[in-house]
Structures are given as C-alpha cells and as structure tokens.
ROZAMAR-658069 format. One record per residue: residue in three letters; x, y, z of N, C-alpha, C in turn. Coordinates in Angstrom, 3 decimals. Atoms other than C-alpha are relative to their C-alpha. Layout:
<sites>
ALA/X/Y/Z/X/Y/Z/X/Y/Z
...
</sites>
This chain:
<sites>
UNK/1.096/1.019/-0.031/28.235/17.166/-13.173/0.777/-1.417/0.009
UNK/-0.548/1.406/-0.124/29.148/13.514/-12.144/-0.622/-0.848/-1.015
UNK/0.510/0.872/1.018/28.706/11.114/-15.027/-0.444/-1.310/0.563
UNK/0.501/1.299/-0.378/26.647/7.921/-14.635/0.635/-1.072/-0.884
UNK/-0.763/1.060/0.772/28.682/4.824/-15.718/-0.888/-0.923/-0.847
UNK/0.906/0.885/0.669/25.601/3.013/-16.941/-0.445/-1.201/0.794
UNK/0.569/1.150/-0.754/23.575/-0.024/-15.782/0.904/-1.177/-0.300
UNK/-0.871/1.114/0.161/25.601/-3.148/-15.129/-0.561/-1.129/-0.846
UNK/0.452/1.187/0.763/25.441/-6.376/-17.190/-0.660/-1.014/0.900
UNK/0.596/1.048/-0.741/23.521/-9.364/-16.064/-1.325/0.419/0.616
UNK/1.385/-0.223/-0.551/20.321/-9.656/-14.068/0.048/1.066/1.085
UNK/0.075/-1.034/-0.934/19.341/-6.576/-12.127/-1.400/0.057/0.493
UNK/1.345/-0.149/-0.610/16.360/-5.860/-9.852/-0.721/1.248/-0.591
UNK/0.854/-1.167/0.379/13.490/-3.581/-10.956/-0.915/0.353/1.088
UNK/0.899/-0.454/-1.100/11.221/-1.503/-8.735/-1.386/0.200/-0.631
UNK/1.338/-0.165/0.493/7.446/-1.595/-9.178/-0.450/1.437/0.402
UNK/0.547/-1.312/-0.155/5.944/1.888/-9.654/-1.359/0.040/-0.555
UNK/1.405/0.079/0.528/2.154/2.334/-9.920/-0.169/0.937/-1.160
UNK/0.268/-0.763/1.216/0.959/3.597/-13.302/-0.552/1.412/0.328
UNK/0.463/-1.453/-0.241/-0.984/6.612/-11.699/1.143/0.979/0.419
UNK/-1.112/-0.920/-0.258/2.430/7.966/-10.607/0.340/0.780/-1.282
UNK/-0.375/-0.595/1.190/3.225/8.685/-14.196/-1.075/0.876/-0.627
UNK/1.103/-0.697/0.654/-0.200/9.791/-15.340/-0.603/1.142/0.817
UNK/0.660/-0.958/-0.852/-1.442/11.743/-12.345/0.941/0.785/0.898
UNK/-0.781/-0.717/-1.071/1.213/12.424/-9.728/1.251/0.730/-0.644
UNK/-1.261/-0.606/0.593/4.393/13.173/-11.820/-0.237/1.365/-0.608
UNK/0.283/-1.332/0.647/2.760/16.073/-13.743/-0.147/1.089/1.049
UNK/0.237/-0.970/-1.092/2.037/17.747/-10.315/1.245/0.334/0.709
UNK/-1.222/-0.204/-0.799/5.526/17.454/-8.840/0.854/1.097/-0.722
UNK/-0.798/-1.076/0.579/7.513/20.678/-9.428/1.171/0.265/0.884
UNK/-1.119/-0.238/-0.969/10.210/20.225/-6.718/0.883/-1.166/-0.152
UNK/-0.921/1.080/0.160/13.340/18.067/-7.192/0.036/-0.841/1.185
UNK/-0.071/0.834/-1.136/13.616/17.051/-3.620/-1.221/-0.842/0.220
UNK/1.284/0.774/-0.109/9.975/15.926/-3.584/0.019/-1.171/-0.859
UNK/-0.060/1.106/1.004/10.509/13.857/-6.692/1.009/-1.062/0.429
UNK/-0.985/0.932/-0.441/13.666/12.265/-5.306/-0.428/-0.901/1.175
UNK/0.549/0.811/-1.061/12.003/11.225/-2.108/-1.101/-0.883/-0.328
UNK/1.133/0.789/0.465/8.933/9.981/-3.799/0.535/-1.313/-0.676
UNK/-0.567/1.164/0.739/11.015/7.690/-6.114/0.775/-0.913/0.954
UNK/-0.759/0.802/-1.005/13.188/6.617/-3.143/-0.986/-0.839/0.829
UNK/1.062/0.717/-0.818/10.026/5.613/-1.168/-0.501/-1.233/-0.792
UNK/0.385/1.115/0.754/8.832/3.431/-4.074/1.012/-1.150/0.055
UNK/-1.077/0.996/-0.036/12.232/1.681/-4.105/0.078/-0.724/1.366
UNK/-0.145/0.582/-1.327/12.437/1.281/-0.336/-1.131/-0.934/0.375
UNK/1.171/0.806/-0.394/8.864/0.010/0.158/-0.130/-1.309/-0.886
UNK/0.091/1.209/0.841/9.060/-2.403/-2.798/0.917/-1.152/0.461
UNK/-0.950/1.039/-0.578/11.850/-4.285/-0.958/-0.349/-0.468/1.370
UNK/0.479/0.399/-1.289/9.889/-4.707/2.282/-0.964/-1.188/-0.236
UNK/0.941/1.132/0.105/8.029/-7.971/2.916/-1.142/0.070/0.957
UNK/1.069/-0.084/-0.956/5.753/-6.802/5.728/-1.379/0.222/-0.674
UNK/1.314/-0.232/0.599/1.997/-6.734/5.020/-0.309/1.474/-0.051
UNK/0.157/-1.455/-0.003/1.861/-3.027/5.990/1.389/0.600/-0.113
UNK/-1.327/-0.525/0.236/4.883/-1.188/4.528/0.076/1.470/0.285
UNK/-0.146/-1.435/-0.392/6.164/2.081/5.853/1.476/0.220/-0.014
UNK/-1.380/-0.303/-0.305/9.418/3.980/6.317/-0.001/1.157/0.920
UNK/-0.173/-1.119/-0.933/10.816/6.499/8.736/1.040/0.880/-0.527
UNK/-0.978/-1.033/0.402/12.827/9.637/8.306/1.395/-0.465/0.219
UNK/-1.386/0.493/-0.362/15.883/7.982/10.011/0.457/-0.967/-1.061
UNK/-0.410/0.926/0.973/15.783/5.314/7.371/0.649/0.586/-1.177
UNK/-0.607/-0.780/1.133/16.502/7.826/4.614/1.266/0.605/0.475
UNK/-1.252/-0.614/-0.466/19.070/9.662/6.766/1.134/-0.954/0.053
UNK/-1.063/0.933/-0.115/21.044/6.511/7.240/0.541/-0.495/-1.376
UNK/-0.451/0.363/1.275/21.296/5.957/3.493/0.923/1.095/-0.533
UNK/-1.015/-1.044/0.305/24.518/7.899/2.913/0.120/0.310/-1.565
UNK/-0.072/-0.254/1.437/24.525/7.414/-0.829/-1.012/0.878/-0.476
UNK/1.034/-0.804/0.445/21.138/8.891/-1.272/0.192/1.444/0.614
UNK/-0.098/-1.326/-0.650/21.697/11.782/1.229/1.193/0.794/-0.583
UNK/-1.191/-0.752/0.537/25.076/12.622/-0.402/-0.361/0.818/-1.294
UNK/0.363/-0.719/1.185/23.339/13.574/-3.580/-1.292/0.856/0.103
UNK/1.258/-0.763/-0.268/20.432/15.379/-1.879/0.276/1.486/0.120
UNK/-0.372/-1.374/-0.104/22.324/18.673/-1.294/1.484/0.112/-0.117
UNK/-1.393/-0.262/0.190/25.667/20.156/-2.212/0.689/0.387/1.382
UNK/-0.438/-0.434/-1.354/26.111/21.614/1.313/-0.491/-1.085/0.999
UNK/0.436/0.972/-0.971/26.172/18.807/3.939/-0.868/0.467/1.085
UNK/0.751/-0.605/-1.089/24.647/21.167/6.456/-1.500/0.147/-0.387
UNK/1.381/-0.217/0.536/21.575/21.504/4.244/-0.744/-1.344/-0.322
UNK/0.575/1.258/0.402/20.890/17.771/3.647/-1.271/-0.274/0.852
UNK/1.157/0.332/-0.895/18.628/17.315/6.706/-1.213/0.974/-0.179
UNK/1.104/-0.837/0.236/16.587/20.498/6.240/-0.644/-0.194/-1.340
UNK/0.576/0.201/1.279/16.125/19.757/2.596/-0.842/-1.360/-0.066
UNK/0.803/1.212/-0.084/15.001/16.208/3.371/-1.399/0.257/0.706
UNK/1.215/-0.348/-0.817/12.457/17.506/5.978/-0.921/0.705/-0.924
UNK/0.806/-0.778/0.914/11.204/19.951/3.356/-0.709/-0.895/-1.013
UNK/0.518/0.900/0.999/10.814/17.237/0.766/-1.116/-0.944/0.575
UNK/1.045/0.852/-0.589/8.930/14.908/3.157/-1.347/0.813/0.273
UNK/1.233/-0.821/-0.317/6.547/17.731/4.179/-0.782/0.255/-1.316
UNK/0.615/-0.248/1.263/5.878/18.469/0.463/-0.762/-1.276/-0.458
UNK/0.719/1.292/0.350/5.082/14.721/-0.114/-1.262/-0.222/0.767
UNK/1.169/0.085/-0.892/2.645/14.741/2.827/-1.086/0.903/-0.480
UNK/0.955/-1.070/0.451/1.042/17.959/1.698/-0.604/-0.354/-1.354
UNK/0.520/0.449/1.384/0.749/16.567/-1.924/-0.995/-1.089/0.199
UNK/0.830/1.167/-0.179/-0.982/13.530/-0.490/0.617/-1.315/-0.487
UNK/-0.718/1.227/0.469/1.639/11.045/-1.794/0.259/-0.956/1.205
UNK/-0.235/0.727/-1.282/2.541/10.004/1.774/-1.065/0.308/1.021
UNK/0.789/-0.243/-1.172/0.370/9.606/4.838/0.962/-0.143/1.190
UNK/-0.909/0.030/-1.147/2.099/10.320/8.154/-0.843/-0.326/1.299
UNK/0.476/0.321/-1.296/1.344/8.730/11.484/1.061/0.218/1.002
UNK/-1.003/-0.278/-1.110/3.033/10.034/14.685/-0.411/-0.719/1.270
UNK/0.203/0.703/-1.263/3.406/7.794/17.724/1.036/0.433/0.995
UNK/-0.942/-0.302/-1.134/4.935/8.483/21.093/0.520/-1.285/0.586
UNK/-0.703/1.198/-0.463/7.366/5.676/21.706/0.880/0.309/1.217
UNK/-0.952/-0.192/-1.136/9.872/5.174/24.556/1.059/1.061/-0.248
UNK/-1.052/-0.974/0.349/12.456/7.267/22.696/-0.550/1.360/-0.280
UNK/0.555/-1.298/0.361/10.022/10.109/22.059/-0.942/-0.189/-1.188
UNK/0.892/0.105/1.161/7.656/10.928/19.131/0.773/-0.580/-1.221
UNK/-0.556/0.537/1.254/8.273/8.982/15.913/-1.011/0.056/-1.111
UNK/0.845/-0.184/1.173/6.881/9.587/12.469/0.120/-1.246/-0.908
UNK/0.001/1.136/0.888/5.897/6.718/10.148/-0.738/0.425/-1.261
UNK/0.514/-0.450/1.236/5.219/7.290/6.501/-0.483/-1.173/-0.810
UNK/0.650/1.077/0.801/2.880/5.187/4.358/-0.379/0.672/-1.368
UNK/0.489/-0.465/1.202/2.099/5.445/0.671/-1.539/0.214/0.043
UNK/1.460/-0.236/-0.023/-1.415/6.890/0.092/-0.733/-0.920/-0.896
UNK/0.731/1.109/0.663/-2.953/3.604/-1.050/-1.067/-0.502/0.894
UNK/0.983/0.552/-0.897/-5.933/1.710/0.188/0.671/-0.675/1.277
UNK/-0.723/0.628/-1.068/-3.498/-0.332/2.284/0.590/1.042/0.960
UNK/-0.634/-0.966/-0.909/-1.709/2.709/3.572/-1.080/0.745/0.855
UNK/0.992/-0.675/-0.712/-4.886/4.439/4.544/-0.592/-0.877/1.091
UNK/0.480/0.906/-0.960/-6.086/1.323/6.334/0.989/-0.014/1.156
UNK/-0.949/0.030/-1.094/-2.861/1.272/8.330/-0.040/1.173/0.864
UNK/0.096/-1.185/-0.746/-3.099/4.833/9.335/-1.266/0.059/0.904
UNK/1.261/0.075/-0.739/-6.698/4.370/10.380/0.089/-0.980/1.213
UNK/-0.177/0.974/-1.116/-5.634/1.312/12.460/0.806/0.531/1.103
UNK/-0.840/-0.743/-1.034/-2.942/3.343/14.189/-0.812/0.986/0.836
UNK/0.945/-0.940/-0.798/-5.508/6.035/15.075/-0.919/-0.702/0.879
UNK/0.839/0.744/-0.916/-7.689/3.357/16.599/0.738/-0.722/1.100
UNK/-0.876/0.615/-1.004/-4.723/2.088/18.647/0.251/-1.438/-0.276
UNK/-0.153/1.401/0.410/-4.508/-1.171/16.715/1.474/-0.195/-0.520
UNK/-1.406/0.211/0.335/-0.686/-1.380/16.715/0.703/-0.399/1.271
UNK/-0.854/0.481/-1.074/2.121/-2.740/18.877/1.406/0.140/-0.416
UNK/-1.440/0.005/0.226/5.841/-2.747/19.213/0.356/-1.337/-0.575
UNK/-0.422/1.311/0.645/7.341/-5.366/16.874/1.235/-0.609/0.693
UNK/-1.311/0.434/-0.559/10.583/-5.732/18.841/1.163/0.044/-0.940
UNK/-1.006/-0.088/1.048/12.574/-5.110/15.692/0.340/1.508/-0.125
UNK/-0.314/-1.380/0.087/14.479/-1.849/15.906/-0.011/0.616/-1.433
UNK/-0.058/-0.499/1.373/14.716/-1.605/12.102/-1.446/0.173/-0.516
UNK/1.398/-0.088/0.409/10.909/-2.013/11.850/-0.866/-0.090/1.228
UNK/0.603/0.043/-1.310/9.401/-1.070/15.191/-1.470/-0.070/0.017
UNK/1.460/-0.172/-0.039/5.766/-0.695/14.254/-0.607/-1.306/-0.679
UNK/0.697/1.190/0.438/3.479/-3.719/13.875/-1.442/0.236/0.047
UNK/1.478/-0.291/0.074/-0.145/-3.147/12.711/-0.725/-1.294/0.357
UNK/0.799/1.158/-0.440/-2.524/-5.497/14.493/-1.225/-0.161/-0.993
UNK/1.147/0.249/0.888/-4.903/-6.984/11.986/-0.752/-1.323/0.431
UNK/0.812/1.147/-0.481/-7.784/-9.257/13.029/-0.563/-0.735/-1.295
UNK/0.609/0.693/1.004/-9.380/-11.907/10.940/0.998/-0.857/-0.817
UNK/-0.816/0.933/0.759/-8.082/-14.588/8.458/0.879/0.723/-0.938
UNK/-0.895/-0.627/1.040/-5.240/-13.988/6.037/-0.681/-0.245/-1.378
UNK/0.504/0.062/1.278/-5.941/-13.688/2.378/0.129/-1.499/-0.579
UNK/-0.386/1.374/0.384/-4.461/-17.182/1.809/-1.041/-0.972/0.647
UNK/1.062/0.873/-0.662/-6.884/-18.774/4.359/-1.335/0.279/-0.620
UNK/1.306/-0.326/0.581/-9.845/-16.906/2.769/-0.167/-0.683/-1.337
UNK/0.044/0.634/1.354/-8.933/-18.252/-0.686/-0.185/-1.537/0.163
UNK/0.028/1.508/-0.087/-8.338/-21.928/0.459/-1.382/-0.385/0.600
UNK/1.163/0.393/-0.693/-11.498/-21.954/2.617/-1.260/0.242/-0.852
UNK/1.150/-0.460/0.790/-13.812/-20.306/0.064/0.074/-0.183/-1.506
UNK/-0.066/0.021/1.449/-12.465/-20.632/-3.418/0.651/-1.278/-0.494
UNK/-0.640/1.253/0.513/-9.957/-23.472/-3.853/1.434/-0.112/0.504
UNK/-1.420/0.211/-0.436/-6.389/-24.835/-3.351/0.913/1.017/-0.557
UNK/-1.031/-0.908/0.494/-3.447/-22.554/-3.616/0.951/-0.592/-0.965
UNK/-1.028/0.330/0.927/-1.019/-22.687/-6.541/1.077/1.075/0.057
UNK/-1.034/-1.044/0.014/2.286/-20.838/-6.936/-0.468/1.285/-0.725
UNK/0.443/-1.172/0.753/0.640/-18.556/-9.561/-1.055/0.803/0.793
UNK/0.970/-0.709/-0.727/-2.363/-17.726/-7.489/0.502/0.618/1.293
UNK/-0.680/-0.614/-1.186/-0.162/-17.153/-4.411/0.656/1.249/-0.254
UNK/-0.630/-1.333/0.369/1.647/-14.459/-6.272/-1.042/1.017/-0.242
UNK/1.138/-0.888/0.220/-1.628/-12.933/-7.381/-0.536/0.510/1.337
UNK/0.556/-0.378/-1.290/-2.883/-12.980/-3.780/0.967/0.941/0.715
UNK/-1.087/-0.812/-0.647/0.367/-11.450/-2.568/-0.121/1.504/-0.480
UNK/0.162/-1.335/0.590/-0.114/-8.483/-5.016/-1.309/0.632/0.609
UNK/1.332/-0.584/-0.494/-3.786/-8.066/-3.828/0.129/0.451/1.426
UNK/-0.173/-0.282/-1.439/-2.684/-8.100/-0.222/0.733/1.337/0.182
UNK/-0.767/-1.256/-0.041/-0.313/-5.206/-0.972/-0.833/1.185/-0.516
UNK/0.797/-1.009/0.606/-3.046/-3.308/-2.776/-1.210/0.394/0.776
UNK/1.312/-0.216/-0.559/-6.296/-3.668/-0.833/0.039/-0.310/1.494
UNK/0.146/0.363/-1.502/-7.160/-3.575/2.897/-0.544/-1.325/0.158
UNK/0.496/1.395/-0.317/-7.775/-6.983/4.430/-1.412/-0.068/0.178
UNK/1.513/-0.094/-0.212/-11.324/-5.885/5.391/-0.710/-0.052/-1.357
UNK/0.588/-0.002/1.336/-12.112/-5.220/1.741/0.042/-1.404/-0.581
UNK/-0.097/1.369/0.651/-10.786/-8.650/0.651/-0.920/-0.967/0.703
UNK/0.875/0.816/-0.742/-12.706/-10.373/3.376/-1.421/0.191/-0.392
UNK/1.315/-0.329/0.451/-15.885/-8.615/2.397/-0.316/-0.481/-1.465
UNK/0.173/0.388/1.341/-15.391/-9.271/-1.315/-0.130/-1.474/-0.166
UNK/0.142/1.419/-0.076/-14.863/-12.942/-0.670/-1.371/-0.457/0.516
UNK/1.350/0.263/-0.542/-18.088/-13.046/1.342/-1.006/0.197/-1.049
UNK/0.991/-0.252/1.112/-19.985/-11.502/-1.530/0.085/-1.037/-1.085
UNK/-0.189/1.057/1.032/-18.462/-14.045/-3.971/-0.706/-1.259/0.481
UNK/0.608/1.247/-0.498/-19.668/-16.885/-1.782/-1.465/0.101/-0.017
UNK/1.460/-0.129/-0.036/-23.186/-15.553/-1.317/-0.595/0.099/-1.345
UNK/0.465/-0.073/1.332/-23.524/-15.062/-5.055/0.440/-1.154/-0.896
UNK/-0.427/1.226/0.741/-22.142/-18.497/-6.011/1.026/0.304/-1.080
UNK/-1.030/-0.360/1.028/-19.200/-16.898/-7.795/1.380/-0.248/0.625
UNK/-1.236/0.275/-0.765/-16.340/-18.673/-6.071/1.189/-0.129/-0.930
UNK/-1.222/-0.099/0.870/-13.532/-17.484/-8.389/0.721/1.373/0.342
UNK/-0.736/-1.194/-0.386/-10.748/-14.979/-7.714/-0.317/1.205/-0.986
UNK/0.296/-1.067/0.935/-11.590/-12.985/-10.938/-1.152/0.799/0.494
UNK/1.133/-0.759/-0.479/-14.949/-12.042/-9.418/0.355/0.860/1.298
UNK/-0.515/-0.736/-1.189/-13.391/-11.023/-6.060/0.818/1.218/-0.443
UNK/-0.799/-1.115/0.438/-10.855/-8.915/-7.926/-0.707/1.051/-0.701
UNK/0.862/-0.962/0.636/-13.542/-7.293/-9.987/-0.648/0.946/0.984
UNK/0.633/-0.804/-1.033/-15.210/-6.127/-6.804/0.939/0.924/0.634
UNK/-0.995/-0.869/-0.667/-12.017/-4.864/-5.254/0.344/1.133/-0.902
UNK/-0.296/-1.041/0.989/-11.172/-2.911/-8.431/-1.140/0.993/-0.027
UNK/1.122/-0.935/0.025/-14.623/-1.324/-8.458/0.063/0.895/1.228
UNK/-0.124/-0.822/-1.310/-14.235/-0.218/-4.820/1.164/0.974/-0.036
UNK/-1.130/-0.851/0.068/-10.837/1.116/-5.485/-0.180/1.219/-0.959
UNK/0.222/-0.982/1.020/-11.905/3.102/-8.558/-1.163/0.934/0.359
UNK/1.188/-0.754/-0.228/-15.317/4.230/-7.454/-0.367/0.263/1.451
UNK/0.379/-0.223/-1.509/-15.197/4.199/-3.636/-0.905/-1.127/0.411
UNK/0.820/1.001/-0.596/-16.741/1.690/-1.367/-1.062/0.581/0.855
UNK/1.108/-0.491/-0.883/-20.130/2.297/0.228/0.176/-0.542/1.416
UNK/-0.250/0.483/-1.345/-19.449/2.179/3.954/-1.180/0.086/0.845
UNK/1.151/-0.021/-0.935/-22.940/2.508/5.286/-0.239/-1.259/0.702
UNK/0.207/1.205/-0.750/-23.691/0.124/8.006/-1.212/-0.804/-0.386
UNK/1.211/0.723/0.402/-27.130/-0.740/6.560/0.100/-0.456/-1.404
UNK/-0.224/0.417/1.437/-25.602/-1.659/3.188/-0.289/-1.444/-0.175
UNK/0.057/1.487/0.235/-25.673/-5.442/3.734/-1.431/-0.469/0.009
UNK/1.261/0.825/-0.027/-28.503/-7.876/3.097/-1.105/0.774/-0.541
UNK/1.052/-0.626/0.698/-30.576/-5.561/0.966/-0.166/-0.568/-1.400
UNK/0.209/0.481/1.351/-32.134/-6.604/-2.376/0.823/0.756/-0.988
UNK/-0.702/-0.815/0.932/-30.553/-3.673/-4.061/1.537/-0.319/0.003
UNK/-1.440/0.370/-0.123/-27.127/-4.609/-2.729/0.236/-1.371/-0.626
UNK/-0.184/1.322/0.612/-27.529/-8.218/-3.820/0.061/0.142/-1.478
UNK/0.052/-0.182/1.461/-28.454/-7.162/-7.417/1.276/0.649/-0.482
UNK/-1.134/-0.679/0.476/-25.425/-4.896/-7.543/1.146/-0.972/-0.372
UNK/-1.056/0.892/0.268/-23.128/-7.813/-7.562/-0.356/-1.258/-0.836
UNK/0.333/1.128/0.837/-24.991/-10.208/-9.791/-0.441/0.498/-1.437
UNK/0.454/-0.564/1.261/-25.999/-7.825/-12.652/1.135/0.849/-0.601
UNK/-0.972/-0.916/0.717/-24.127/-5.680/-15.154/1.316/-0.648/-0.184
UNK/-1.342/0.439/0.272/-20.396/-6.022/-15.209/0.371/-1.284/0.769
UNK/-0.336/1.165/-0.811/-20.519/-8.881/-12.607/-0.750/-1.263/-0.491
UNK/0.878/1.116/0.363/-23.054/-11.047/-14.422/0.759/-1.201/-0.628
UNK/-0.705/1.128/0.745/-20.424/-13.061/-16.420/0.648/-0.918/0.979
UNK/-0.665/0.831/-0.977/-18.997/-14.393/-13.161/-0.934/-0.897/0.747
UNK/0.985/0.727/-0.793/-22.243/-15.785/-11.790/-0.497/-1.242/-0.691
UNK/0.613/1.248/0.490/-23.382/-19.387/-12.225/-1.444/-0.030/0.256
UNK/1.427/-0.062/-0.101/-27.006/-19.364/-12.975/-0.611/-1.390/-0.138
</sites>
C-alpha cells in the first residue's frame, strides 16, 4: 500500500459536491471504479467555466496520475475505465450524448442535473455546434438572454454578491427555467431573486409542469401568489 503524505500547508482548492451525492447516491455505489470516476467527474467539472459542463473519455485517459491508480495491470486500465463509465451511466449519475464528428463518433458525459438534462435534450434537437477548441469541442447553442441580463432588466443592478449567486443558479437550473421564473416574478410584482429562486427550487424538487396550456390560467396565477410564495408578494 502506498502511503499518502498528507494535505499540504497553505491555501488549497476545494471541490463542490452536491449533498444528494452523500445522502442518496453514495449508499447505492458498490463498485470502486464507479466511485472513483464519479468523484473524478465532480472535480473535473467543478473546474470548468463553461455554461454547460461535460467531459469526455479521452479527458480521463490523458490524466496519467488518475489512470495509474485505476488498475494494477496497465493493460486493464482502459477496460476498467470503460466499465466504470458504463456503470455511472446505468446508475443515472452521468448522461451520455454521442455525436458523429469529423474524427468519428464521440461521447460526451454530463452530470444528471437539470442543466445536464437540458444540454442532452438540446443536443438531441441539434442545438449544438463545433466550438473550435480541441479541448472542449462541443458548444451548446442557447437562445434567449443570459441570467445576468434577465436580472438587470427585471429585478435590479448587479452586485458582486448577486453575481456569484446568479452564477451558481446558472450552473444548477436550465436557462429556460430561469427565464420562465423571472417572467412569473414580474407578472406577480415580486421582483426579487429570493422569489425566483423559490420557484426554481420548487420545480427542481417537485418537477415542473410542462403542459403547453399551463400559462395564463387563474389556477396557475394563484399557484405563485399563495401559500409558500405569499411572503414574496407586494399586496
């Protein structure tokens, strides 16, 4: 067994891991390779700045330090990695989108979050393009204003603190959800981010009603001015 020398002194970076990983996903994982790849994905994606974050199989293969500890036999590292990735997809931790690029088929892995699901759906609709960056070749085409534009135009001026909050929300929720939640806030005279965030959290926890006839009904209007949302409304 190779001993770990310990964490270094001074400032070190930390990786954000969603709480449901520990409470829901970790108890289900019974394979070491699957656990390693899952944790590696959290670390890798947390260091990306793109709006839609993903990784490819080759990204992991190129990380020699990680691959060196993935299998004792060098000839078994690639098969074990492929097995671990497949387990993660079957578990539902990752979502996989396959595209046929100039060099052949390429797999892109997203975390199974609202943002990841939106990305995979956008790819299925053909809403993607080549980014021109070999290290990050896939660019998801998103229509509509950015979250920062929505905030400034409908809620108020940006501050460093709110910008960080919006950045976290952009990483968590699909842009379509954010745009719709802001619209509801404006219609109900609740122009504050706490109200928008309450709607987004409700959709994430309980599911969003996607029926096309959902808008502009009296029942729908009351849904966002009564109960848990009433404290946000200016009467």
